[in-house]
C-alpha positions in Angstrom: 1.1 0.9 -20.0 4.3 -0.8 -19.2 5.1 -0.9 -15.6 8.0 0.7 -16.3 6.6 3.7 -17.6 4.8 3.5 -13.8 8.5 3.2 -12.0 11.0 5.9 -11.7 14.3 4.3 -10.5 17.1 5.3 -8.3 20.7 3.3 -7.7 21.4 4.2 -3.7 25.0 3.6 -5.1 25.2 6.0 -7.4 22.3 8.7 -8.0 20.1 9.1 -5.0 19.2 12.3 -4.2 16.3 12.6 -1.7 15.2 15.9 -3.0 13.8 14.3 -6.0 12.2 11.4 -4.1 10.4 14.0 -2.5 8.8 15.6 -5.7 8.2 12.4 -7.2 5.8 11.7 -4.7 4.5 15.0 -4.1 3.2 14.4 -7.7 2.2 10.9 -6.9 2.8 9.7 -10.7 4.4 6.6 -10.4 6.2 4.3 -8.0 9.6 5.0 -6.7 12.2 2.0 -6.7 15.7 2.7 -4.9 18.1 -0.5 -5.9 20.6 -1.5 -3.7 19.2 0.1 -0.5 21.4 -0.5 2.4 18.9 -3.5 4.9 20.1 -1.8 8.0 16.9 -0.7 10.1 19.1 3.2 10.8 19.6 3.9 7.5 16.2 2.3 6.3 14.6 5.3 9.2 17.4 7.7 8.6 16.3 7.8 5.0 12.8 8.1 5.8 13.5 10.7 8.4 15.3 12.8 5.5 11.8 12.8 3.1 9.1 12.6 5.6 7.6 11.6 9.5 7.5 7.9 10.1 4.3 7.0 11.4 4.1 4.3 14.8 2.1 0.7 14.8 1.7 -0.9 17.7 3.0 -3.7 17.8 3.4 -6.8 20.8 2.5 -4.0 23.2 5.9 -2.1 21.6 5.5 1.7 19.4 7.5 1.4 16.0 8.4 2.9 13.5 9.8 -0.3 11.5 7.9 -3.5 11.0 8.9 -6.9 9.9 6.1 -7.8 7.1 6.8 -12.3 7.2 4.6 -15.6 8.0 4.0 -14.8 11.3 1.9 -17.5 14.0 -0.1 -17.2 17.3 -1.6 -20.2 18.4 -1.7 -21.8 15.0 -3.4 -18.7 13.7 -1.9 -16.0 11.1 -1.0 -12.8 13.0 -2.5 -10.7 10.6 -3.2 -11.0 6.5 0.1 -9.4 6.1 1.6 -11.9 8.1 -0.3 -14.9 6.5 0.8 -16.7 3.4 -2.5 -15.7 2.1 -2.5 -12.9 -1.3 -3.9 -9.6 0.4 -6.6 -7.8 -1.8 -5.9 -4.3 -3.3 -6.1 -1.6 0.3 -5.1 1.2 1.3 -3.4 1.4 4.1 -4.0 2.4 8.0 -7.9 3.0 6.8 -9.3 2.7 10.1 -6.4 5.4 11.4 -7.6 8.5 12.8 -4.9 9.6 10.3 -4.2 8.2 7.2 0.1 7.7 6.6 0.3 9.2 2.7 2.8 7.4 2.2 4.2 3.5 2.5 7.9 1.9 2.3 8.6 -1.4 1.6 11.9 -2.7 1.6 13.2 -6.6 0.2 15.3 -8.4 3.0 14.3 -11.4 1.6 12.7 -11.7 -1.5 10.2 -14.5 -1.9 10.9 -17.9 -4.6 10.1 -17.7 -7.9 7.3 -16.0 -9.1 5.4 -15.9 -5.6 4.7 -12.7 -2.9 4.5 -10.2 -6.3 3.3 -6.8 -4.8 0.4 -5.6 -6.7 -0.9 -1.9 -7.0 -3.2 -0.4 -9.4 -3.0 4.2 -9.6 -6.1 6.2 -8.5 -6.1 8.4 -12.0 -6.5 4.9 -13.9 -9.3 3.8 -11.6 -11.4 7.2 -12.4 -11.0 7.2 -16.3 -13.0 3.3 -15.7 -16.0 5.4 -13.8 -18.6 7.3 -14.8 -20.2 10.3 -13.5 -22.8 8.5 -11.0 -20.5 5.8 -9.5 -17.9 9.1 -8.3 -20.2 10.5 -6.9 -21.5 7.7 -5.3 -17.9 7.4 -3.7 -17.5 10.7 -2.9 -20.6 11.2 -0.5 -21.3 7.4 0.6 -19.9 7.1 3.9 -18.8 3.3 5.0 -17.8 2.2 8.1 -13.6 1.4 8.8 -13.6 -0.1 12.3 -14.5 2.9 14.0 -14.6 5.4 11.6 -16.5 6.6 8.6 -15.1 7.3 5.7 -16.1 7.5 1.7 -14.3 5.8 -0.4 -13.3 8.7 -2.8 -12.0 12.7 -0.8 -11.4 15.9 -2.4 -12.5 17.8 -5.6 -11.9 19.4 -9.1 -10.6 15.9 -10.2 -8.4 15.9 -7.2 -8.9 12.5 -5.7 -8.0 10.7 -3.2 -9.0 7.1 -2.5 -9.6 5.1 0.8 -10.4 1.4 0.3 -10.0 -2.1 2.3 -12.6 -4.2 1.8 -11.4 -6.5 4.3 -12.0 -3.9 7.5 -15.2 -2.7 6.0 -17.0 -6.0 5.8 -15.4 -7.2 9.2 -16.9 -4.4 11.3 -19.6 -3.6 9.6 -22.7 -5.4 8.0 -23.2 -5.1 3.8 -26.3 -5.5 2.0 -26.4 -7.1 -1.0 -26.2 -4.0 -3.0 -23.4 -2.6 -1.7 -21.7 -6.3 -1.9 -22.3 -6.1 -5.6 -20.7 -2.2 -5.7 -17.9 -3.6 -4.1 -17.7 -5.9 -6.2 -17.6 -3.9 -9.4 -15.0 -1.9 -7.7 -12.8 -4.9 -7.5 -13.2 -6.2 -10.6 -12.0 -2.7 -11.6 -8.8 -2.3 -9.4 -7.7 -5.7 -10.6 -8.5 -5.3 -14.3 -5.8 -2.0 -14.0 -3.7 -2.7 -11.6 -0.1 -4.3 -11.8 2.8 -6.2 -10.4 6.3 -5.4 -9.2 8.7 -8.8 -8.2 11.2 -7.1 -5.8 14.3 -8.2 -5.3 16.8 -8.3 -2.4 17.6 -4.5 -1.2 14.9 -3.1 -3.5 13.0 -0.6 -1.6 9.7 1.1 -3.2 8.1 3.8 -2.3 4.3 5.3 -2.9 1.4 7.0 -2.3 -1.4 5.5 0.6 -3.5 7.8 -0.8 -3.2 8.6 -4.4 -2.4 4.2 -5.0 -3.9 0.9 -3.8 -1.6 -2.0 -3.2 -1.9 -6.0 -2.3 0.3 -9.0 -2.7 0.3 -12.1 -4.5 0.3 -15.7 -1.8 3.1 -17.0 -1.2 4.7 -20.2 0.1 3.7 -20.9 3.6 7.4 -22.3 4.6 8.8 -18.8 2.5 11.7 -17.1 4.2 10.2 -13.7 2.5 10.7 -10.7 4.3 9.9 -6.8 4.0 10.6 -3.9 6.2 7.5 -2.0 6.4 7.4 1.9 7.1 4.5 4.4 7.1 4.7 7.5 6.8 4.1 11.4 5.6 5.9 13.5 3.6 7.7 16.6 4.5 
């Protein structure tokens, strides 16, 4: 399937309609791409307010809705994986939250140079088609530790599945045995084999379902000026 088949594009200056965005996100079958989106925080916040409820993040003792994702260091260490130059494996945002937001938005303020920093995505529906019934059953019933939360990787029934996956968090807060490592390695191979890349341009805004897709990022140069504004939200 071509990447264009996995995107639905709008131009903010021409054919933008919040109701169409909501309907598209509700279906969860494509990623929404809005071109020529304003780069001001209040414009971004106002738009998200028109389609859902944003989730505040705790950053530096300040609760905020919009977070600047850029390379950031403290005491010569990156402040987080998202704020590093490293690649970020496919994952679910906020997998350790009490309530996981079902949508995420990325607004590109400054893209990485050349082909660096591409965003990677994989749809859950593509993953399910690669799994046996036994594997699906296991993913639905086995609980994994996400910091203080115990969750299964898959949830739902009758084929209406949702996904929660963040291997870095899972391995950081629990001891995982060799059999479990093999299980996760096999999953990662399937995720990567079915993933695709989107290279964002300046003023591109992508919106996607956090419970129906996994997302990640390619590595970037340590001196990169790449800046992405991120917001997490729940649809109306």
